[in-house]
N, C-alpha and C positions, 0 to 999 in steps of 0.2 A: 370614353369613346375609343374605338379601335385605332383610328388614325393617330390620336394623341399618344396612345400606348406605343405604337410602332415608332413614332417620332422620338418619344422618350428613350426607348431602347437604343435607337441609332445614336442618340446624343450621349449615351453612356449611363442612363439611369437604370436602376433595378426595377423590373416590372413583374407582375404576377398574372397568370392566366390559367384557365382550366385545362386539364389534359384528360386522357382516357383512364389514368390511374389516380393520382392525387394532384391538386393544383400545384403549379410550379412557381418558384422564384427564378428569375432569369436575368442575365446581364451579358454584355459582350464578353467573349472569352478572355480578352486581354485585361478585363477588369474583374476577373474571377475572385480576387482577394476581397472584393467588396461583399460578396455573398458569405464568405467565411466570417468576416467581421460582423455582419448583420445577424447571422444565425448563432454566433459564438461556436462555430463548428471546428472540431479538431482538424489539424492539417493532415491527419492520417486518413481522413474520409474524403476521397476525391469527388469532384463534381461530374455530372454527365453532360456531354455535348449533345444538344438536341437540334435537329434540323428538319426541314420540310421534305428533303429529298437526299438520296445517297450522294448525289453530285456535290451537295453542300458539305458532306461529312468526309468524303474520301480524301481530300487534301490533308486531313489531320491524321491519316492512317499510313503506316509504313509496312510493306510486306512484299513478298515475291509475287510474280504474276500469277503463279499457281495458288498461293494463299489468297490473294485478292479475289480471284475467281471463286474460290470456295466460300469466302466470307460473303461475297456478293450473292451467291446462290442462296445462302441461308437468310441473308437480309431480305432478299426479294420475296422469300416465302413468308416471313414473319413481320416485316415492316410494311405499312405502319402498324404498330401494336405494342403490347406491354412487354417488350423484350429489350434489354440493354446488352450490347456486345462490348466486351472489354478487349481491345486489340492493341497491338504495338503502335505507339504514338510516333508521328513524324515530327520534324523540327518545327512545323507550323503550330504545334500545340503550345500555348503560353504556359510557362512553368507554374503559374498560379492555379491552373486547373487541377493539378495533382501534385501538391507541394512536396510530398515525401517519396513519390515514384513517378518521375517524368517519362518513364519508359512505356506507360500504358495510358489509354484513354477510353472511356466508356461512351458509346454512341447510341442514339435512339431516335426513332421517328414516331411521334405520338399519333394515335388513331383518333384524332379529335379535330373537328372542322375549325374551331376558333384558334386552337394552337397552331394548326397548319397555316391558316391565313396570316397569322402574325409572323411565323418563321419564314414564310415565303418572302416577306418584305424585309425582315431584319437580317436574314442569313442565320447561320448556326449560332446558338447561344449557349453559354454555360448555365446549367440548370440544377436545381435541387428542390426537394419538397419544401413547402411553406410552413416552417416551424422553427422554434429555438431548438438547437441541436440536443438530442436526447429526449425530446418531448414528442408526443403524437402529432402527426401532420394535421394542419387545419384543412378542413374539407369544404368550407364555404368561403366565397369571396368576401363576405362581410366580416368574418373572423380575421381574415388576412389583413383587410384594410384597417381593422381596429388594432391588431397586434403590431403592424408595421406601417405607421402613418407616413413614413418617408418613401414608401414603395408606390409606384403607379399600378393600381389594381384594376384589372379588366371589369368593366361594368357595361350594362346595356339595359334598355327599357324592357327587353324580353327576358332578362336574367334575374331571377329572384336571388338576392345576395345571401339569403339564409338557406338556400338549397344546396345540399352536398353535391359536389361535382366529381365525376369519375367513379371508378369502381371502389375507391377507398383503399385498394391494395397497391403496393408498390410494384414496379416492373420486376420481372425475373431477370437476374444478372448472370451471364455466363462469360467466362474468360477463355481466350485462346491460349493454350499452353505450349504451342509449337507443333503439336500433333493432334490434339483433340480439344474438347470443351470441358471446362471445370465449372460446376455450379457454385456461384458465390452467394446468391440470394434467391430463395424461392419466392416468387411473387404470383401475380395473377395468371401467368402462363405456365402450364405444367411442363416440367422438363421432359417427361416421357415423350411428349410430342417432338422434342428436339432430338432425343436419342435415336429416334427412328429414321433419321436422315440417312 
């Protein structure tokens, strides 16, 4: 049930829910190391901070007023959606989010009603795809529940646990270089749309 999932996340448990790309594993940002351990994920692969609104994500970002305005303009155009922005991190970002580079943080707002309803109640969460690191992401909630029995997995009477959730493609990731954007990962959103800004 949704309320149990939200309560679990607030209490510090790892949860899983569908998004517009691939289902997510998520935990409070200060417990990000739990996701690395669960997934056997290398410390060189940072997590993404997912939120329901820009207001939930901006405290984790550091930039000039001009930069913040530029980032906000781009975010308001593509959020919610399959785009992750990697931006300079503020001191509010727990070091476990990006163990080998505390200078940056990836942020995203998913375009998915269930994900947004959870994130509205929990606040921003550290997230990653639901899989053992290096393997393909699980696309159904049933697979996630079987692979990670210790995780609170979203379920509902209206949701077929064997139905693939989301597009199956990861988000497109772009990083601010100080002057423009660098493509780090091509995902569901085509970069040509961003370069036309």
